[in-house]
N, CA, C and O of each residue as an XYZ file, in Angstrom:
580
protein
N       0.849     -1.189      0.000
C       0.000      0.000      0.000
C       0.889      1.246      0.000
O       1.919      1.289      0.673
N       0.484      2.229     -0.746
C       1.255      3.463     -0.878
C       1.003      4.375      0.328
O      -0.132      4.515      0.782
N       2.073      4.990      0.838
C       1.919      5.908      1.966
C       1.503      7.288      1.450
O       1.709      7.594      0.276
N       0.924      8.116      2.311
C       0.569      9.477      1.885
C       1.781     10.262      1.362
O       1.646     11.038      0.416
N       2.959     10.068      1.966
C       4.152     10.776      1.500
C       4.567     10.293      0.110
O       4.908     11.102     -0.753
N       4.540      8.982     -0.106
C       4.860      8.452     -1.432
C       3.869      8.963     -2.478
O       4.260      9.296     -3.596
N       2.597      9.025     -2.117
C       1.561      9.548     -3.008
C       1.888     10.992     -3.395
O       1.832     11.352     -4.570
N       2.224     11.804     -2.412
C       2.545     13.210     -2.681
C       3.771     13.327     -3.583
O       3.784     14.133     -4.514
N       4.791     12.531     -3.311
C       6.014     12.585     -4.119
C       5.769     12.145     -5.554
O       6.261     12.780     -6.487
N       5.020     11.074     -5.742
C       4.747     10.583     -7.096
C       3.847     11.549     -7.864
O       4.070     11.786     -9.051
N       2.842     12.105     -7.207
C       1.956     13.069     -7.875
C       2.738     14.322     -8.267
O       2.567     14.840     -9.371
N       3.594     14.811     -7.369
C       4.358     16.023     -7.677
C       5.369     15.773     -8.787
O       5.612     16.651     -9.615
N       5.954     14.590     -8.811
C       6.898     14.258     -9.874
C       6.200     14.262    -11.231
O       6.730     14.798    -12.204
N       5.016     13.667    -11.293
C       4.250     13.654    -12.539
C       3.886     15.074    -12.967
O       3.975     15.415    -14.147
N       3.478     15.893    -12.007
C       3.120     17.281    -12.328
C       4.339     18.076    -12.770
O       4.288     18.790    -13.772
N       5.442     17.955    -12.023
C       6.647     18.737    -12.325
C       7.160     18.432    -13.730
O       7.606     19.330    -14.443
N       7.096     17.167    -14.120
C       7.583     16.785    -15.453
C       6.829     17.498    -16.563
O       7.387     17.701    -17.641
N       5.583     17.882    -16.336
C       4.813     18.591    -17.340
C       4.704     20.087    -17.116
O       4.085     20.786    -17.919
N       5.291     20.590    -16.044
C       5.138     22.006    -15.680
C       6.233     22.853    -16.312
O       7.186     23.261    -15.649
N       6.078     23.105    -17.591
C       7.070     23.900    -18.304
C       7.095     25.348    -17.839
O       8.154     25.977    -17.849
N       5.955     25.889    -17.435
C       5.887     27.293    -17.023
C       6.749     27.553    -15.795
O       7.570     28.471    -15.797
N       6.571     26.755    -14.746
C       7.356     26.955    -13.519
C       8.844     26.780    -13.789
O       9.665     27.558    -13.304
N       9.187     25.762    -14.560
C      10.598     25.517    -14.861
C      11.184     26.645    -15.699
O      12.317     27.066    -15.469
N      10.412     27.139    -16.676
C      10.889     28.214    -17.539
C      11.161     29.491    -16.748
O      12.080     30.245    -17.068
N      10.343     29.729    -15.700
C      10.544     30.921    -14.876
C      11.709     30.777    -13.904
O      12.080     31.742    -13.235
N      12.291     29.578    -13.818
C      13.439     29.360    -12.949
C      13.075     28.864    -11.563
O      13.889     28.947    -10.644
N      11.876     28.354    -11.400
C      11.452     27.844    -10.091
C      12.016     26.452     -9.840
O      12.383     25.721    -10.760
N      12.069     26.118     -8.550
C      12.354     24.748     -8.143
C      11.263     24.313     -7.176
O      10.683     25.124     -6.454
N      11.002     23.014     -7.182
C      10.091     22.418     -6.207
C      10.980     21.844     -5.121
O      11.681     20.856     -5.338
N      10.947     22.467     -3.946
C      11.913     22.156     -2.892
C      11.406     21.157     -1.862
O      12.199     20.440     -1.251
N      10.092     21.104     -1.664
C       9.530     20.219     -0.639
C       8.112     19.873     -1.023
O       7.367     20.698     -1.552
N       7.749     18.616     -0.743
C       6.374     18.177     -0.958
C       6.007     17.182      0.130
O       6.806     16.313      0.479
N       4.825     17.307      0.653
C       4.252     16.325      1.563
C       2.740     16.482      1.448
O       2.278     17.442      0.831
N       1.963     15.581      2.014
C       0.513     15.686      1.859
C      -0.021     17.045      2.330
O       0.077     17.389      3.508
N      -0.581     17.802      1.395
C      -1.183     19.087      1.724
C      -0.222     20.252      1.840
O      -0.649     21.365      2.148
N       1.063     20.031      1.604
C       2.027     21.132      1.672
C       3.012     21.046      0.512
O       3.266     19.970     -0.029
N       3.556     22.192      0.147
C       4.593     22.238     -0.886
C       5.369     23.532     -0.741
O       4.840     24.543     -0.280
N       6.629     23.486     -1.139
C       7.485     24.666     -1.136
C       8.148     24.798     -2.493
O       8.767     23.858     -2.991
N       8.009     25.980     -3.087
C       8.699     26.310     -4.334
C       9.579     27.529     -4.073
O       9.350     28.281     -3.126
N      10.589     27.715     -4.926
C      11.442     28.891     -4.771
C      12.001     29.318     -6.123
O      11.961     28.571     -7.101
N      12.519     30.533     -6.147
C      13.208     31.051     -7.329
C      14.085     32.225     -6.914
O      13.815     32.912     -5.929
N      15.124     32.430     -7.680
C      15.999     33.590     -7.504
C      15.497     34.688     -8.432
O      15.281     34.444     -9.619
N      15.309     35.899     -7.902
C      14.856     37.022     -8.724
C      16.004     37.436     -9.639
O      17.084     37.814     -9.185
N      15.738     37.353    -10.947
C      16.728     37.719    -11.973
C      16.224     38.943    -12.726
O      15.093     39.386    -12.527
N      17.067     39.477    -13.582
C      16.730     40.691    -14.321
C      15.426     40.602    -15.090
O      14.671     41.573    -15.148
N      15.150     39.440    -15.683
C      13.921     39.310    -16.473
C      12.668     39.217    -15.605
O      11.558     39.196    -16.138
N      12.819     39.160    -14.279
C      11.670     39.172    -13.366
C      11.319     40.590    -12.905
O      10.291     40.786    -12.257
N      12.149     41.572    -13.226
C      11.962     42.932    -12.715
C      10.959     43.729    -13.544
O      10.862     43.585    -14.763
N      10.215     44.578    -12.828
C       9.292     45.494    -13.506
C       9.961     46.865    -13.657
O      11.161     47.006    -13.420
N       9.178     47.868    -14.053
C       9.719     49.213    -14.267
C      10.211     49.903    -13.016
O      10.902     50.918    -13.107
N       9.873     49.378    -11.845
C      10.361     49.922    -10.579
C      11.646     49.223    -10.121
O      12.192     49.529     -9.061
N      12.119     48.275    -10.946
C      13.324     47.490    -10.641
C      13.130     46.585     -9.426
O      14.074     46.303     -8.687
N      11.885     46.136     -9.234
C      11.562     45.134     -8.211
C      10.872     43.969     -8.913
O      10.437     44.095    -10.057
N      10.775     42.844     -8.226
C      10.165     41.671     -8.841
C       8.707     41.959     -9.205
O       7.923     42.406     -8.368
N       8.367     41.704    -10.430
C       7.000     41.913    -10.920
C       6.036     41.066    -10.090
O       6.299     39.891     -9.833
N       4.927     41.661     -9.674
C       3.952     40.956     -8.862
C       3.403     39.706     -9.524
O       3.042     38.751     -8.836
N       3.335     39.697    -10.837
C       2.849     38.517    -11.544
C       3.742     37.314    -11.339
O       3.256     36.183    -11.298
N       5.041     37.534    -11.209
C       5.960     36.422    -10.970
C       5.855     35.926     -9.531
O       5.963     34.728     -9.268
N       5.644     36.861     -8.601
C       5.448     36.461     -7.199
C       4.154     35.656     -7.087
O       4.114     34.636     -6.399
N       3.099     36.112     -7.761
C       1.831     35.378     -7.778
C       2.041     33.985     -8.365
O       1.528     33.002     -7.829
N       2.786     33.896     -9.455
C       3.018     32.608    -10.107
C       3.794     31.662     -9.207
O       3.497     30.468     -9.165
N       4.777     32.174     -8.491
C       5.535     31.343     -7.547
C       4.604     30.782     -6.474
O       4.647     29.589     -6.174
N       3.764     31.640     -5.899
C       2.810     31.201     -4.879
C       1.789     30.234     -5.470
O       1.436     29.238     -4.838
N       1.316     30.522     -6.673
C       0.326     29.673     -7.324
C       0.901     28.283     -7.605
O       0.182     27.289     -7.501
N       2.159     28.202     -7.950
C       2.779     26.898     -8.186
C       2.876     26.091     -6.899
O       2.603     24.891     -6.905
N       3.259     26.729     -5.794
C       3.294     26.019     -4.506
C       1.896     25.525     -4.153
O       1.721     24.383     -3.729
N       0.909     26.387     -4.331
C      -0.498     26.026     -4.108
C      -0.891     24.822     -4.962
O      -1.514     23.884     -4.464
N      -0.531     24.844     -6.241
C      -0.903     23.759     -7.152
C      -0.311     22.425     -6.701
O      -1.002     21.406     -6.709
N       0.949     22.426     -6.313
C       1.568     21.177     -5.868
C       0.952     20.695     -4.565
O       0.751     19.494     -4.382
N       0.651     21.612     -3.661
C       0.030     21.214     -2.391
C      -1.351     20.610     -2.612
O      -1.665     19.567     -2.037
N      -2.177     21.245     -3.432
C      -3.547     20.750     -3.588
C      -3.637     19.524     -4.483
O      -4.670     18.855     -4.503
N      -2.585     19.215     -5.218
C      -2.553     17.997     -6.028
C      -1.778     16.869     -5.360
O      -1.601     15.805     -5.953
N      -1.319     17.088     -4.145
C      -0.467     16.116     -3.452
C      -1.200     14.858     -3.010
O      -0.570     13.894     -2.577
N      -2.522     14.860     -3.116
C      -3.314     13.693     -2.708
C      -3.618     12.768     -3.891
O      -4.420     11.841     -3.780
N      -2.956     13.039     -5.035
C      -3.159     12.277     -6.275
C      -4.597     12.362     -6.780
O      -5.134     11.402     -7.332
N      -5.200     13.511     -6.585
C      -6.478     13.842     -7.196
C      -6.227     15.098     -8.016
O      -5.623     16.051     -7.524
N      -6.686     15.106     -9.260
C      -6.521     16.300    -10.078
C      -7.299     17.443     -9.436
O      -8.503     17.334     -9.203
N      -6.604     18.536     -9.155
C      -7.233     19.700     -8.537
C      -6.818     20.951     -9.302
O      -5.675     21.078     -9.742
N      -7.755     21.861     -9.450
C      -7.511     23.129    -10.127
C      -7.933     24.272     -9.207
O      -8.628     24.059     -8.213
N      -7.511     25.468     -9.546
C      -7.871     26.635     -8.745
C      -9.304     27.063     -9.032
O      -9.729     27.132    -10.186
N     -10.045     27.349     -7.954
C     -11.356     28.005     -8.093
C     -11.140     29.511     -8.123
O     -11.658     30.211     -8.992
N     -10.361     29.999     -7.153
C      -9.982     31.407     -7.116
C      -8.817     31.567     -6.155
O      -8.610     30.757     -5.251
N      -8.063     32.633     -6.376
C      -6.896     32.937     -5.553
C      -6.856     34.430     -5.283
O      -7.323     35.233     -6.091
N      -6.294     34.792     -4.143
C      -6.047     36.206     -3.839
C      -4.631     36.331     -3.304
O      -4.069     35.381     -2.759
N      -4.071     37.510     -3.467
C      -2.725     37.756     -2.958
C      -2.658     39.172     -2.401
O      -3.260     40.101     -2.938
N      -1.918     39.311     -1.322
C      -1.596     40.630     -0.769
C      -0.085     40.772     -0.810
O       0.643     39.954     -0.248
N       0.377     41.815     -1.480
C       1.810     42.082     -1.571
C       2.217     42.919     -0.362
O       1.629     43.965     -0.088
N       3.222     42.448      0.348
C       3.660     43.081      1.591
C       4.929     43.906      1.381
O       5.025     45.043      1.844
N       5.900     43.323      0.678
C       7.189     43.973      0.451
C       7.708     43.564     -0.919
O       7.293     42.531     -1.444
N       8.603     44.346     -1.512
C       9.101     44.000     -2.844
C      10.149     42.885     -2.808
O      10.925     42.758     -1.860
N      10.141     42.088     -3.872
C      11.228     41.135     -4.100
C      12.335     41.863     -4.828
O      12.071     42.647     -5.739
N      13.573     41.612     -4.437
C      14.709     42.361     -4.976
C      15.588     41.494     -5.859
O      15.642     40.274     -5.697
N      16.267     42.125     -6.781
C      17.189     41.442     -7.681
C      18.187     40.605     -6.881
O      18.817     41.110     -5.951
N      18.331     39.341     -7.235
C      19.272     38.442     -6.576
C      18.717     37.747     -5.351
O      19.360     36.847     -4.812
N      17.540     38.144     -4.899
C      16.945     37.575     -3.690
C      16.275     36.233     -4.011
O      15.649     36.072     -5.060
N      16.417     35.286     -3.096
C      15.711     34.018     -3.237
C      14.339     34.161     -2.597
O      14.226     34.463     -1.409
N      13.290     33.941     -3.401
C      11.927     33.969     -2.899
C      11.471     32.529     -2.680
O      11.689     31.660     -3.524
N      10.838     32.296     -1.540
C      10.378     30.965     -1.161
C       8.879     31.044     -0.879
O       8.427     31.883     -0.101
N       8.115     30.156     -1.523
C       6.660     30.089     -1.315
C       6.338     28.769     -0.632
O       6.629     27.698     -1.164
N       5.733     28.853      0.556
C       5.356     27.647      1.298
C       3.848     27.588      1.408
O       3.224     28.458      2.014
N       3.259     26.546      0.812
C       1.811     26.347      0.810
C       1.430     25.333      1.871
O       2.092     24.309      2.039
N       0.343     25.633      2.593
C      -0.156     24.754      3.645
C      -1.666     24.604      3.476
O      -2.390     25.591      3.347
N      -2.121     23.370      3.478
C      -3.555     23.081      3.401
C      -4.197     23.441      4.739
O      -3.800     22.929      5.785
N      -5.188     24.322      4.696
C      -5.874     24.698      5.932
C      -7.223     24.016      6.069
O      -7.747     23.877      7.174
N      -7.792     23.585      4.927
C      -9.070     22.882      4.962
C      -9.220     22.084      3.687
O      -8.914     22.574      2.600
N      -9.691     20.856      3.815
C     -10.022     20.029      2.651
C     -11.300     19.284      3.001
O     -11.303     18.395      3.852
N     -12.372     19.655      2.343
C     -13.676     19.053      2.583
C     -14.273     18.656      1.243
O     -14.530     19.510      0.395
N     -14.494     17.356      1.051
C     -15.032     16.891     -0.219
C     -14.118     17.266     -1.361
O     -12.933     16.934     -1.350
N     -14.659     17.953     -2.343
C     -13.879     18.349     -3.518
C     -13.237     19.727     -3.377
O     -12.565     20.183     -4.303
N     -13.425     20.398     -2.245
C     -12.922     21.758     -2.054
C     -11.748     21.791     -1.092
O     -11.708     21.036     -0.120
N     -10.797     22.669     -1.366
C      -9.655     22.843     -0.475
C      -9.299     24.310     -0.345
O      -9.546     25.101     -1.255
N      -8.720     24.669      0.786
C      -8.232     26.025      1.028
C      -6.773     25.911      1.443
O      -6.421     25.105      2.305
N      -5.924     26.731      0.817
C      -4.478     26.681      1.032
C      -3.951     28.090      1.243
O      -4.285     29.012      0.499
N      -3.121     28.243      2.272
C      -2.456     29.514      2.519
C      -0.999     29.385      2.113
O      -0.333     28.400      2.431
N      -0.519     30.395      1.406
C       0.856     30.404      0.916
C       1.516     31.688      1.389
O       1.005     32.783      1.155
N       2.650     31.546      2.053
C       3.453     32.703      2.442
C       4.700     32.721      1.575
O       5.417     31.725      1.476
N       4.948     33.858      0.953
C       6.155     34.049      0.150
C       7.119     34.884      0.975
O       6.784     35.986      1.412
N       8.306     34.361      1.184
C       9.320     35.080      1.949
C      10.559     35.329      1.086
O      10.797     34.661      0.079
N      11.320     36.304      1.521
C      12.585     36.624      0.874
C      13.715     36.396      1.847
O      13.597     35.601      2.780
N      14.802     37.091      1.628
C      15.974     36.953      2.486
C      15.625     37.225      3.948
O      14.820     38.104      4.257
N      16.239     36.463      4.829
C      16.045     36.589      6.274
C      14.589     36.403      6.707
O      14.180     36.913      7.749
N      13.807     35.669      5.902
C      12.423     35.397      6.272
C      11.476     36.568      6.114
O      10.339     36.520      6.584
N      11.936     37.618      5.456
C      11.111     38.811      5.222
C       9.884     38.416      4.424
O      10.016     37.802      3.365
N       8.677     38.755      4.907
C       7.451     38.390      4.203
C       7.263     39.300      2.992
O       7.245     40.526      3.103
N       7.122     38.657      1.832
C       6.934     39.352      0.558
C       5.452     39.419      0.201
O       4.959     40.452     -0.253
N       4.739     38.296      0.413
C       3.316     38.246      0.045
C       2.603     37.140      0.809
O       3.217     36.170      1.254
N       1.295     37.312      0.950
C       0.408     36.298      1.511
C      -0.635     35.990      0.445
O      -1.263     36.894     -0.105
N      -0.808     34.713      0.163
C      -1.672     34.229     -0.914
C      -2.639     33.218     -0.325
O      -2.257     32.415      0.527
N      -3.877     33.249     -0.767
C      -4.839     32.210     -0.383
C      -5.419     31.639     -1.672
O      -5.883     32.369     -2.548
N      -5.378     30.313     -1.760
C      -5.915     29.630     -2.924
C      -7.016     28.671     -2.529
O      -6.913     27.969     -1.523
N      -8.064     28.645     -3.322
C      -9.166     27.702     -3.132
C      -9.174     26.760     -4.325
O      -9.187     27.193     -5.477
N      -9.165     25.464     -4.031
C      -9.071     24.458     -5.084
C     -10.365     23.680     -5.225
O     -11.225     23.685     -4.344
N     -10.471     23.011     -6.363
C     -11.607     22.139     -6.640
C     -11.065     20.885     -7.314
O     -10.365     20.969     -8.323
N     -11.390     19.726     -6.755
C     -10.977     18.457     -7.341
C     -11.841     18.173     -8.558
O     -13.066     18.287     -8.508
N     -11.182     17.799     -9.658
C     -11.869     17.397    -10.882
C     -11.581     15.910    -11.110
O     -10.904     15.288    -10.291
N     -12.064     15.349    -12.171
C     -11.841     13.920    -12.395
C     -10.396     13.658    -12.822
O      -9.766     14.477    -13.491
N      -9.898     12.506    -12.420
C      -8.571     12.073    -12.836
C      -7.557     12.059    -11.720
O      -7.749     12.680    -10.675
N      -6.473     11.342    -11.953
C      -5.340     11.260    -11.030
C      -4.059     11.498    -11.810
O      -4.066     11.481    -13.041
N      -2.969     11.718    -11.107
C      -1.672     11.950    -11.726
C      -0.958     10.657    -12.070
O      -0.124     10.626    -12.975
N      -1.281      9.590    -11.352
C      -0.699      8.287    -11.635
C      -1.653      7.218    -11.118
O      -2.492      7.474    -10.254
N      -1.509      6.036    -11.658
C      -2.351      4.901    -11.260
C      -1.743      4.254    -10.021
O      -0.658      3.676    -10.088
N      -2.428      4.347     -8.909
C      -1.905      3.808     -7.649
C      -1.886      2.284     -7.626
O      -1.284      1.694     -6.729
N      -2.521      1.643     -8.575
C      -2.535      0.185     -8.624
C      -1.388     -0.391     -9.453
O      -1.199     -1.606     -9.499
N      -0.620      0.491    -10.112
C       0.539      0.034    -10.893
C       1.794      0.100    -10.037
O       2.002      1.056     -9.289
N       2.624     -0.927    -10.156
C       3.936     -1.012     -9.502
C       4.138     -0.048     -8.442
O       5.202     -0.026     -7.822
């Protein structure tokens, strides 16, 4: 029988292999467990906006990717219903941004996940809340090898 941790690892591996967007932006998937995930990226020149700080869309995408891995960690296909983000502080060139998603509620097909994005020295960059909805399908067949 597969453990919840093995399920999360196998589901995230299947997702990561197809996630060209996160990889193209320079993200890494640093941690996965049932209902949680951590992604990170280094802010590079192509992430900067006209204010010379990390564009909010990239910070949102980093948080959204952590959310996606967390809500799909149960090997059920899950998509976003809606997400919100509050930007607290700017991400700076060369800074490593880390997004940690935590499942706060999972009832039936619905889930709620909080994601905190931090920068250097644990400085809070943004707070994100994502609501998920399970759809049909799985990331891998749990009855195979």
